[in-house]
C-alpha positions as CSV (number, residue, x, y, z in Angstrom):
1,M,1.4,18.1,-5.9
2,N,-1.6,20.3,-5.1
3,S,-3.6,19.0,-8.0
4,L,-2.8,15.5,-7.0
5,I,-4.4,16.1,-3.6
6,L,-7.2,17.9,-5.3
7,G,-8.0,14.8,-7.4
8,I,-8.2,12.7,-4.2
9,F,-10.6,15.2,-2.6
10,I,-12.8,15.2,-5.8
11,V,-13.1,11.5,-5.5
12,I,-13.9,11.6,-1.8
13,S,-16.6,14.3,-2.2
14,S,-18.1,12.9,-5.4
15,N,-21.8,11.9,-5.6
16,S,-21.6,10.6,-9.2
17,W,-19.5,8.1,-11.1
18,F,-18.4,10.7,-13.7
19,S,-16.9,13.0,-11.1
20,M,-15.1,10.1,-9.5
21,W,-13.6,9.2,-12.8
22,M,-12.6,12.9,-13.3
23,G,-10.9,12.9,-9.9
24,L,-8.9,9.8,-10.9
25,E,-7.8,11.4,-14.1
26,I,-6.7,14.7,-12.4
27,N,-4.8,12.5,-9.9
28,L,-3.1,10.6,-12.7
29,L,-2.1,13.7,-14.8
30,S,-0.7,15.3,-11.6
31,F,1.5,12.4,-10.7
32,I,3.0,11.8,-14.2
33,P,5.1,15.1,-14.1
34,L,6.4,14.2,-10.6
35,M,7.6,10.8,-11.9
36,M,9.6,12.2,-14.9
37,K,13.2,13.3,-14.4
38,K,15.3,15.0,-17.1
39,N,18.4,12.8,-16.8
40,N,16.9,9.6,-15.6
41,S,15.7,7.1,-18.3
42,Y,14.4,4.7,-15.7
43,S,12.0,7.1,-14.1
44,N,10.8,8.2,-17.6
45,E,10.2,4.6,-18.5
46,S,8.3,4.0,-15.3
47,A,6.2,7.2,-16.0
48,L,5.3,5.9,-19.5
49,K,4.4,2.4,-18.2
50,Y,2.3,4.0,-15.4
51,F,0.5,6.3,-17.8
52,L,-0.4,3.5,-20.3
53,I,-1.7,1.1,-17.6
54,Q,-3.7,3.8,-15.9
55,V,-5.2,5.0,-19.2
56,M,-6.3,1.5,-20.1
57,A,-7.8,1.0,-16.6
58,S,-9.6,4.4,-17.0
59,I,-11.0,3.4,-20.3
60,M,-12.3,0.1,-18.8
61,L,-13.8,2.0,-15.9
62,L,-15.5,4.6,-18.1
63,I,-16.9,2.0,-20.5
64,S,-18.4,0.0,-17.5
65,I,-19.9,3.2,-16.0
66,I,-21.5,4.2,-19.3
67,L,-22.9,0.7,-20.0
68,N,-24.2,0.4,-16.5
69,S,-25.9,3.8,-16.7
70,Y,-27.4,3.0,-20.1
71,Y,-28.7,-0.5,-19.4
72,Y,-29.2,-0.4,-15.7
73,D,-29.6,2.0,-12.8
74,F,-26.6,4.3,-12.6
75,V,-26.1,3.5,-8.9
76,M,-27.2,-0.1,-8.6
77,L,-24.3,-2.0,-10.1
78,N,-25.3,-5.5,-9.2
79,Y,-27.4,-6.5,-12.2
80,N,-24.7,-7.5,-14.6
81,E,-21.8,-9.6,-13.4
82,I,-19.7,-8.9,-16.6
83,L,-20.0,-5.2,-16.1
84,N,-19.3,-5.5,-12.4
85,F,-16.2,-7.6,-13.2
86,T,-15.0,-4.9,-15.7
87,L,-15.5,-2.1,-13.2
88,Y,-13.8,-3.8,-10.3
89,S,-11.0,-5.1,-12.5
90,S,-10.3,-1.5,-13.6
91,I,-10.2,-0.3,-10.0
92,M,-8.0,-3.1,-8.9
93,T,-5.6,-2.4,-11.8
94,K,-5.4,1.2,-10.8
95,M,-4.5,0.4,-7.2
96,G,-2.2,-2.5,-8.2
97,A,-3.9,-5.3,-6.3
98,A,-3.2,-8.9,-7.3
99,P,-3.6,-10.4,-9.9
100,F,-3.5,-7.0,-11.6
101,H,-0.2,-6.0,-9.9
102,F,2.6,-6.9,-12.4
103,W,2.8,-3.3,-13.7
104,F,3.1,-2.0,-10.1
105,I,6.4,-3.8,-9.5
106,E,8.0,-2.7,-12.7
107,V,6.9,0.9,-12.3
108,I,8.2,1.3,-8.7
109,E,11.6,0.0,-9.5
110,G,12.3,3.0,-11.6
111,L,11.2,5.6,-9.1
112,N,13.0,7.5,-6.4
113,W,11.9,7.1,-2.8
114,N,9.7,10.3,-2.8
115,N,7.7,9.1,-5.8
116,S,7.6,5.5,-4.4
117,L,6.1,6.8,-1.2
118,I,3.4,8.6,-3.2
119,L,2.7,5.5,-5.3
120,L,2.5,3.3,-2.1
121,T,0.2,5.6,-0.1
122,L,-1.6,8.6,-1.8
123,Q,-2.3,6.7,-5.0
124,K,-4.2,4.0,-3.1
125,I,-6.7,6.4,-1.5
126,S,-9.0,7.1,-4.5
127,P,-9.5,3.5,-5.6
128,F,-10.2,2.4,-2.0
129,I,-12.7,5.3,-1.6
130,I,-14.5,4.2,-4.8
131,I,-14.6,0.5,-3.6
132,S,-16.1,1.6,-0.3
133,Y,-18.8,3.6,-2.0
134,T,-20.0,0.8,-4.2
135,K,-22.0,-2.3,-3.6
136,M,-19.7,-5.2,-3.1
137,F,-19.0,-7.9,-5.7
138,F,-18.1,-10.3,-2.9
139,N,-16.8,-13.3,-4.8
140,F,-14.4,-11.2,-6.9
141,I,-13.2,-9.2,-3.8
142,Y,-12.5,-12.4,-1.9
143,M,-10.5,-13.7,-4.9
144,V,-8.4,-10.5,-5.0
145,I,-7.8,-10.7,-1.2
146,I,-6.6,-14.2,-1.3
147,L,-4.4,-13.7,-4.3
148,S,-3.0,-10.4,-2.9
149,V,-1.8,-12.0,0.3
150,I,-0.5,-15.2,-1.2
151,L,1.2,-13.8,-4.3
152,S,2.8,-10.9,-2.4
153,T,4.2,-13.3,0.2
154,V,5.6,-15.8,-2.3
155,S,7.0,-13.1,-4.6
156,S,8.8,-11.3,-1.7
157,L,11.1,-14.2,-1.0
158,N,14.7,-13.7,-2.0
159,L,14.3,-10.2,-3.3
160,S,17.2,-7.8,-3.2
161,S,15.5,-4.6,-4.2
162,L,13.9,-2.7,-1.3
163,R,11.5,-0.9,-3.6
164,K,10.1,-4.3,-4.7
165,V,9.9,-5.5,-1.1
166,M,7.9,-2.4,-0.2
167,A,5.7,-2.8,-3.3
168,F,4.8,-6.4,-2.4
169,S,4.3,-5.3,1.2
170,S,1.8,-2.8,-0.1
171,I,0.0,-5.5,-2.1
172,N,-0.1,-7.7,1.1
173,H,-1.6,-4.9,3.2
174,M,-4.1,-4.1,0.4
175,G,-5.6,-7.6,1.1
176,W,-6.1,-6.7,4.7
177,M,-7.7,-3.4,3.9
178,L,-10.0,-5.0,1.4
179,I,-11.3,-7.5,3.9
180,L,-12.0,-4.6,6.3
181,I,-14.0,-2.8,3.5
182,L,-16.1,-5.9,3.2
183,L,-16.7,-6.3,6.9
184,N,-16.6,-2.7,8.3
185,K,-17.1,0.5,6.3
186,S,-14.9,2.7,8.5
187,L,-12.0,0.7,10.0
188,W,-10.2,0.3,6.6
189,L,-9.5,4.0,6.7
190,Y,-7.7,3.7,10.1
191,Y,-5.7,0.8,8.7
192,L,-4.8,2.9,5.6
193,M,-3.7,5.8,7.8
194,I,-1.5,3.7,10.0
195,Y,0.0,1.9,7.0
196,C,0.8,5.3,5.4
197,F,2.3,6.5,8.7
198,I,4.6,3.5,9.1
199,N,5.6,3.6,5.4
200,L,6.6,7.3,5.8
201,L,8.9,6.4,8.7
202,V,10.5,3.5,6.9
203,I,11.0,5.3,3.5
204,Y,12.4,8.3,5.3
205,I,15.2,6.2,6.6
206,F,15.9,4.7,3.2
207,K,15.9,8.1,1.5
208,K,18.1,9.8,4.0
209,N,20.7,7.0,3.8
210,K,20.4,6.5,0.1
211,I,19.5,2.8,0.5
212,F,17.9,1.0,-2.4
213,Y,19.0,-2.7,-1.9
214,I,19.0,-5.0,1.0
215,F,22.8,-5.4,1.2
216,Q,23.1,-1.6,1.7
217,L,21.2,-1.9,5.0
218,N,24.4,-2.6,6.8
219,N,25.3,1.1,6.3
220,L,22.9,1.8,9.2
221,E,25.7,0.5,11.4
222,K,27.0,4.1,11.5
223,N,24.0,5.2,13.5
224,K,22.9,2.9,16.3
225,I,19.8,4.9,17.2
226,L,18.6,5.0,13.6
227,K,19.2,1.3,13.2
228,F,17.1,0.6,16.3
229,I,14.3,2.9,15.0
230,F,14.4,1.2,11.7
231,S,14.0,-2.2,13.3
232,L,11.0,-1.1,15.3
233,N,9.2,0.3,12.3
234,I,9.9,-2.8,10.2
235,L,8.4,-4.9,13.0
236,S,5.4,-2.7,13.2
237,L,5.0,-2.9,9.4
238,G,5.1,-6.7,9.7
239,G,2.4,-6.7,12.4
240,F,4.6,-7.8,15.3
241,P,3.1,-7.2,18.7
242,P,2.9,-4.8,20.6
243,F,3.3,-2.3,17.8
244,I,0.4,-0.4,16.2
245,G,0.6,-2.4,13.0
246,F,-0.2,-5.6,14.9
247,Y,-3.4,-4.2,16.4
248,M,-5.0,-3.3,13.1
249,K,-4.4,-6.9,11.9
250,W,-5.8,-8.2,15.2
251,I,-8.9,-6.1,14.7
252,S,-9.2,-7.5,11.1
253,L,-8.9,-11.1,12.3
254,N,-11.6,-10.5,15.0
255,F,-14.0,-9.3,12.3
256,M,-13.2,-12.3,10.1
257,L,-13.8,-14.7,13.0
258,E,-17.1,-13.0,13.9
259,N,-18.2,-13.5,10.3
260,K,-17.1,-17.2,10.3
261,L,-14.4,-16.6,7.7
262,M,-12.1,-19.2,9.3
263,L,-10.3,-20.4,6.2
264,L,-9.6,-16.8,5.0
265,A,-8.3,-15.9,8.5
266,L,-6.0,-18.9,8.5
267,I,-4.6,-18.0,5.1
268,M,-3.9,-14.4,6.1
269,I,-2.3,-15.5,9.4
270,L,0.1,-17.9,7.6
271,C,1.0,-15.3,4.9
272,S,1.6,-12.7,7.6
273,L,4.0,-15.0,9.5
274,I,6.0,-15.5,6.3
275,M,6.0,-11.8,5.6
276,L,7.2,-11.2,9.1
277,Y,10.1,-13.5,8.3
278,I,10.9,-11.3,5.3
279,Y,10.8,-8.2,7.4
280,T,13.1,-9.6,10.0
281,R,15.5,-10.5,7.3
282,L,15.8,-6.8,6.6
283,I,16.6,-6.2,10.3
284,F,19.3,-9.0,10.1
285,Y,21.0,-7.3,7.2
286,S,21.0,-4.0,9.0
287,F,22.8,-5.6,12.0
288,A,25.2,-7.7,9.8
289,I,28.9,-7.0,9.7
290,K,29.8,-5.0,6.7
291,L,31.9,-6.8,4.1
292,F,33.0,-3.6,2.5
293,E,33.1,0.1,3.5
294,L,31.0,2.7,1.6
295,K,31.8,6.3,2.0
296,L,28.5,7.6,3.2
297,K,28.0,10.6,5.5
298,T,26.2,9.9,8.8
299,K,23.0,11.8,8.9
300,K,21.8,13.5,12.1
301,I,18.5,12.3,13.3
302,N,15.6,14.8,13.0
303,I,13.8,15.5,16.2
304,F,10.4,15.5,14.5
305,F,11.3,12.1,13.1
306,L,11.9,10.8,16.6
307,I,8.6,12.2,17.8
308,L,6.8,10.4,15.0
309,N,8.5,7.1,16.0
310,F,7.4,7.7,19.6
311,F,3.7,7.3,18.5
312,N,4.6,4.0,16.8
313,I,6.4,2.6,19.8
314,S,3.7,3.9,22.3
315,A,1.1,1.7,20.6
316,L,1.7,-0.7,23.6
317,T,-0.2,1.6,25.8
318,F,-3.0,3.1,23.7
319,S,-3.8,0.3,21.2
320,P,-5.8,-1.9,23.6
321,W,-7.9,1.2,24.4
322,L,-8.4,1.9,20.7
323,F,-9.5,-1.8,20.1
324,N,-12.1,-1.6,22.9
325,F,-13.3,1.8,21.6
326,L,-13.8,0.5,18.0
């Protein structure tokens, strides 16, 4: 785990493409052992898929870096569209953005919640950092944004696996973060931190109650407070006002409107409304009457967990101030 964090810091502090690539590889080689379990063939299969996809993306990235440095300026990557397309495609593949996301769904289905959380949060940081450091390939990024929000929304309908729901949710939020990278070089980091924070709270509930499928959510009936907290966090993840998840989307929409991106803003609003329906469906299942009884022990709620949720709920008071400050 320490070397995984080290790889991220190497990417953040890098001043050359080669050191960024090296940080990505350290990050990859650190995560593979965490994914593999002795008596779990599904996690081992996911680890193998993840390794192969990441290696192919790393090769594409390294080739594009070498060719850019050989034929053009090492920093200025805007001279050759083919090399730019190769470079950005490799980065988008590493982070699992649409339309390079198909491996992402297959891999996360074989992981436990701890590794799923890492894949959904920490493993996104390095690719986003690299994109924020580069000169933008605007047409390609816009295509990725639109495909990410549309495909994730359509694919999330009628899913039963919560890991797949969280994966498509991650792809959807990646679209919002990418538009912020295009329009503002710093706000995407706030969005990423808030997304990681909400994800941590939601996945903590899933992990503690051993919930992997939507129909298992009715087991939260055993703990009324936990069910209420789960509902609040899911609404925040979906961008429902007045929670903190809503204000980051609100800020993003303001930047889009300021830059006359009306059609893109409309598409993202419509997709967000559909995603919000999908999130509320999870809440409905958590409040549904159980059709059968599962023998699960009721977990005591951690005080620290309640404190973390307080910050999410208290967004009603401090988020308007944050918006004015930014």
